[in-house]
N, C-alpha and C positions, 0 to 999 in steps of 0.2 A: 878302619870301617866297621869291623866287628865290635870294637870297643865302644864306638858311638852308639851302635844298636843296643849293646848291653846296657849302656848308661840310660838310654831312653826307656828300655824295658824295665830297668830298675826303678827309674823315676815313676813310671806308670804304675808299677806294682806298689811302690810306697804310697802313691796317691790313692790307689784302690784300697789299701789297708787302712790308711788314715780316714778316708771318707766312709769306709764301711765299718769302722769301729763303733763300739757302743758309746764312747765319749762324744764322737762327732754326731751320732744319731740323737743323743740327749740334747746337745746344743742346738741342732737344727730344729728338732721338734719343739724345744722351748721357744725359740724365736718364732716359729710358725704359730704356736698357740698365742703368744703375745700379740702377733699381728692380727689374729682372728679376734682377740678381745678388743683391741683398738678399733678394728673395723665394726664390731658389733655396737660399741658405744658411739662411734661416729655416725653409724646408720640411724640409731635411735635419736641422736641429738641434732644431726645436720642433714639427714635424709639419705636415701639409697644412692642417688647420683654422686653426692660428695664422697660417701664411703667407697664407692666403686672406683672413683678417680684417685682417692687417697691410698687405698689398700688393694682391693681385689683385682684391679686392672692396671696396677702400677708395675713398672719394670723390676724394682727390688723384690716385690712379692712373687713375680714370675720366676726370678732367679732363685729365690728361696725354695719354691716348689721344685725347680730343676735339681737343686742340691739334695732335696729330700728324696726325689726320684733316684738319683745316683747313689745316695747313701743306702737306700733300701735294696737297690739292684746289687751293689757291691757286697753288702752284708750277706745276701743270698749266694752270690757267686763265690765268695770266699769259703763257703761251706759245701762246695761241690768237690768231688763227685757225690751223687745222690746217696743219702743214708736214710734208711727207713725210719729211724728214731726221730729224724728231723722233718718228717712229712708235714706235720702241723706247722712248723716254722716256715717251710717252703710255701705252703698254702696261704699263710698269713701275709707273707711278703708279696706273693703274687697278687693277693687281694689289694694290698696297698698300692702296688704298681698299677693295677687295673683302675683303682679309684682315681689316682692321679691322671691316668690317661683319659678317663671320662671327664675330669675337670678341665683338661686341656681342650678337649673337643667342645665342651660347653663354652670355654673362653673364645675359641676361634669361630664357632658356628652358631653359638647361642644368641638369642634375641631377647632384649628387655626394652619395653617401650610402653606407650599408652595410646589409647584411642579415645577420642572425644565424641560423644553421642548427643545429638540434638533430637528432640522429639520428632518422630515421623520422617526423619531424613536418613537416606541410605548412605552408609559409609563402610569402607573396607581398608582405610588407611591407618597405618600405625606409625607414630612418631618414635624414633629411637632416641631416648633421652640422653644417651652417653656419646652420641655422635653429632656434634654441631658443625655447621659449615657456613662460610661467608659466601653469599650469593650476589653476583653482579649481573643484573638483567638490563640489557640494552632494549628499552621499550620502543625506541625508534626503529631499530633493525630486527627486533625479535630474537636477539641472541642472548644466551645465558651461560655464565661461567661460574663454577663453584670451586672453593678451596676449603679443605677440612681444617678445623682449628685444633690447637693443642688439647690433649686430654688431661693436662695438669689441673688439680683442684684450686690452684692459686694463680694469681696474676702472672703472666709470662710475656716476654718480648717475642714478637713474630718476625717483623722486618721482611715480609714477603710482598712483592709488588706484582701488579698486573696492569700493564700499560702505564697510565698516569696515576694509578691508585696504589698507595703504599699502606699496607696494614702494619701498624707499628706495635700495637699492644692488644692483648686479649685478656678480658676479665670474665671467668666462667660464672662467678657468683658476685654480682655487683649491686650496689645501692646507688640510686640516683641522687646527685647533689647539684647545688648551684655553684657555678664557677663565674667569677667576675673577670671580664677581659677588657683590655684597652685596644681600641681599633686604630688603624692607621688612617682614620678619616676624621674630618672636622665635625661629622654628624653627631658623634657621641656627646660632645660637650653641650649640645643644644637639647638633648633629650634625657631626662633623668630616669632612674630605675630605683625601686625601693622594695625591701622585704619587710612584711608585716607579720605579726603574730596575733591571731584572734582566738579568744578563749571564753567559754562560759562553763556552766556546771555540767553540760552534756557533751561538749566537743571542744577540740582545740585544733588549730590548723595554722601552719606557716605558709604564706603565699607571697610570691614575688610578682610584681607588676612592673611593666616597663613601657615607656613611650618611644623607645629607640627603635628605628627601623632595622637596626642590626640584630636586635633580639627577636629573631624569627620564631623561637620556641616559646615566647612569653607573650601574653595578651595584655591589653590595657584595661580589661574588664574581667570580672569574675562573678559567679553566683554561688552563694552559700545559703542553701535553703531559700527562704523568702527574701533574703538580703542580697542586693546587687551592689557590687563595688565598681566605681568608675575612677580610673586613673587619668588625671588631666594635667596639662602643662602647668607649671608653678605660677605662671603669670596670671592665670585665671582666679587664683585665690583672692586677690585684691578686689575683684568684681563681686565674688561671693560675699566678701566682708562688707561691701557697700552697695547692696542691692537697692534699686529704686522700687517704687510702687508697682511697676509693670512686671517685676521679677524676671526680666529679660536681660541677657547680656550678649554682646557681640564680640567675636574673637577673630583677630587677624593673625593667621598662622605664619605668614611670611615675615611680618615685622614683630611678631610675638608681643602683641599688645591686646588688651581687652578694654571694653568700655560699656557702660550702660546707656540706653537711649536717652535717659533724662539728662545725662552730662552734655550731650550735643543737641539737646532739644529736638530729638527725632520724635515725631508724632506717631502714636500707636493708633491705627485705624482698624476697621472691620471690613471683611469681605461680605459679599451678598449672602454667603453661607454662614455668616456669624463667626468666622475665624479671624484671629488677630493678623494684622498686616502692617509692616513697616518698610520704609524705603529711605535711602539717602543717596546723594550724588557725590562722587569723588573722581577727580580727573576726567570729567565729562562722561563718566560711566555711572548709570543708575543701578544700585544694588538693592534688590527687593527680596523680602523674606515673608514666608507664612510659617512661623515657628511651630505652630501646633501640628502642621502637616509634615514638614521635613526641615532639617537645619541648614540646608544649602542655599546659596545665593542663586536667585532665579533670574533668567533673562526675560525678554518681552513675551516669549511664548510659554513662560512659566516652566522652563526646563532648567536643570542645574547647570551653572557655568563651570566648565571643566577647569578653567584657568583662574578661578576666583580664590583668593586666600581667606575669604570670610566664611564664618559659620555663626549661627545664632542658636542660643539655648533659651528655652522657655522653662524655667524651673518649676512652674506650677504643675507641669506634667508629672514631675517626680515627687509630688507631695502626698499622693494617695497611697504609696507603697514604700517599704524600706529601701532607701537609696543612700549610699555613702559615697561622697566625692572626696578623693584623695589627691593631694598636690605635693607628693614627696613627704615633707615633714610638717604638713598641716592637713586639716580636713574640714569638711562642712556637711551638714545634714539638716533636714527639716524636722523641727520639734513640734509634734502634734499638740503637746501640752501647752507650749508657749505660743503656738501658731506663728512661728517665724523660723527663718534659716539661721543656724548657729555655726560659728566658725571657731576652730581651736588650733593652736600650735601643737605639734606632735614630734618633738625632737627625739633623737635616738636615746633609747633607754627609758623614755617616758611612756606611760600608759594612760588611756582615756576611756572612760565608761561610755558605752553607746546606749541609746534609748530603746534597743530591741533585745529581747531574750537575755537580759542581764549580761550582755557581752562586753568585753573590754578589748581594746586594740593597742598594740605597742609597735613602735618602729624598731626593727632589729638592725637594719643597715640601709643606708641611703647613699647613692652615688650619682654625681652629676657628670663624671667623666669616664665612667665604666658602664659596660652593658652586661647583662646576665646571659649565660649559656648553660645548658645542661651538661654535666660531666658525670663520671662514675668512679667509685672507689671500690676496691675489693674488700669483701666482708666474709665472715663465716656465716653460712646460711642458718636461719632458725627454722626448725621443722616442728610443726605442731598440728595435731589432728589430721595427719596424713597429707599435709601440704606445707610448702615453703611460705612462711609469712614474712621473711626478710632475706634479701639476697637472691631473689628469684629471677633476676635479669642477667642475661649474658650481654657483654658489650665489647666493642673493639674500637680502638682509636685509629682513625684513618687520616691520611694526609693526601691531599689532591691539589695540585697547582700551588703548593706552598701553604695551603690552608688546612688546619687540623679541625676535625669534628668527630663526634661519636656516633656510632650506629649500634643500636641495641636490638635484642630479640623482641622487645615490645614496641619500639619506635624505629621502623625503617626510615631511610632517608632517600629523597629524590634530589639528584644533582644534574646539572646541565654542563655538557662540554661545549666548547666554542671552537670555531674554525681556527686551525693553526696558522702561524705566520707565513708558512710556505704555500698556503692555500690547498694543501693536499686533502684536507677535510673541509668540504665546502659548506656543510650545514652543521649546526649544533645538534648534539645527540642527548637525549634524556636517559639517565641511568637510574635504576632503582637498586639501592644497596640494602641488604637485609641479612639477618642471622636466622637461620632455619635449622631445625633438627632434620637429620637424614630420615627417610621414611621408606616404607615398603607396603605392598598390597597383600592383604590376607587372601587366602584362596576361597573365602566366603564373605558375605556381606552381612551387616548388622543394622537393625532399625530399632530405635528405642520407642517402645509403645507406652510405657508408664514408668515413672520414677516415684518411689514412695520414701518419704523421710519421716521417721518418728522422733519426737522430741521429748526431752525429760519433762515431767509434769511441772507446770508453772514457769517454765523457762523456754528460751529459744535455742537451747543447746541441743544439737542432734544426738539422739540416743542410738539410732541405727538408720541405715539407708539401703535400699535395694532397687534393682532394675529388672524390669520385664522386657526382654529383648527378642525380636524376631530374627532368626538365623536363616539366611537364604543362601543355598549352595546351588548355583546355576549349572555346575558340572553334572550334578545328579538329577535334580528336578527343580522346578520352580516352587515346590511346596515349602511353606514356611514352618519352621520349628520354633516354638516358644520356649525360651530359656529364662529361668528365674535365677538371677545372680545376686548373691549377698555374702556377707562375711562367712568364711569357711565353707562356702558353697559356690566354687567357681564354675565357669563353663569350660569344658574340655572338648576340643574338636580339632581333628587333623594335626595332632601333636602340639597344638597351641593350647595354653591355659590362660583364661581371662578372669581376673579377679576384680571385685568391686573395690575401687580405690578412693574415689572422691566424687564431688559434684560441683556444680557452679550455677548461680542464679541466671535465669534467662532475662533478656533485656527487651524493652519496648523500642519503638521507632526513635525515641529521643535518647536512647542509651541508658535509661533508668531501669533498675532491677524490678522485675515483676514479683508480686507477692506470691509466695508458695509455688513457684514454677521453676523447675530446675532441669538442667541437663546432667548427664552422667559421664564420669571418667573411669575407664577400665584399664587396669594394668595388664599388659600382654606379655606372656613369657613363652619362649620356645627353647627347649633344652634337649638337643639331640644326644647329649652325653649322659642323660639321666639313667637309661637302662644299664649302661656300662658302670656307672657309679653304684647302682643298686647291686649289680653282680659282684663288684669289688667289695662292697660292704658285707655281702653274704659269705664271700670267700674268707674275709677277715674273721668273721664270727665263727665259721666252721673250722678254719685253721687253728684259731685260738683254743676252741673246745677240744679239737683233736690233739693239739700239743699238750694241753693239760691232762687229757686222758692217758696219753702215752707215757708222760712223766710219772703219773700216778701209778700206772702198772709197773713201771720200772722200779719205783720205790717199794712197792709191795713185794716184788721179787727179791730185792735186797734184804728186806726185813725177814723174809722166809729163809 
């Protein structure tokens, strides 16, 4: 029994001597410095959040700091009992231990986040940028469940479930891409989807349009400035290519055929109000249309027929403004110069010049049997001008009832559950799935009164920006304190430090950015370990100076 205790004591002593040696200290400090250098470069290139996940809050870095702590402690312990000539050495190592203790307190209790300020709106909420969570909100019953997501800077498997929802994969820095899927339904083969690339001297954009009802995230129309894109079934192209004098065409969505009134000798009349009117009889049913008012089949009360497969298009309506009609691998538009509708083939890899803004269009990919869905790939974030310009979305791959789909921090999803086969759940429930940052409430509130941005002369590049903020502390009084926050001049209150970080353009009712109107983004920092780290730094400086002074005195005595 005694021999075992002696062996354990011998091993502990050997471990203490090894870890407290100068060689071990040099190796650990070198690794620590290399980690800090990598973290500094990562922060400048990829942002604070990425650097924090990669280095500062990673398990290896925490273990490295633990080894550094033990190395410093054992180095001092091996030089006990106390010797006066080593007083500076003791103080220096005590300072290092104090500094590491302060860093640990900061790691456990510190706060890094941001608060978003809109003009004249009261806010006290801080988003914690390094703590993301998956939120499942039952909007039918009002219940809410959250699960924290991994802190890795790279894509990681999760495989955590809640009832019927399985979280399979998490991407902390993601880029949105288009994924092409084949459905277990006959619907897809009837509805094409196409990706186009439009470019001119001022802009370029890749856009995916789809007529498939399964492509819920994609529209069949889009607006690019003054130009409107219309994605129509491929059968309509033949009617655009053979328009009659009326410039009207009729489409049967059920049989997927189109025709022009002149083909069937359908007379175009006028209503009392001077609007075009046409009607035809089929299977003892009269189908009537007023194409200038609405494209739907009207009954005897001039109300749309819900069960009618017919729609009518009056192309004269689209001649006064830029409208581009796309039919998969073909297109049509009205030429003002030639005063007629023109049609062109647009096979994959081909490009065609359009009559507006010197723009060209090219078909990138076209599918008749696949439908598009948004997916995400993991990328290294690109950080410029204090903001992430690429990889700024968090995304998770979710499986529910055998179906996979993505939920992102930018695009929450709403799904519906249905009654189970046993009838235990009588009614369907609506769930809202989202990714949110964890948050906390400040002990005071902020109101943005004015945001000022100065630009470089002759450009739109921001030279500097600053915020004038009212600080309201209801615990003390309702009196407002005006704070001026700008670069190198943060707001310090109640141990919180708020820095001017960024800005964002305000939007009007239509979602368009307002000119020269901005909101402000402040970085919020709370560091309870800061005083301890300052004390440790002072002990290190004082101990190093004392150690140097004692050694100098010793050398002077030897020389005498």
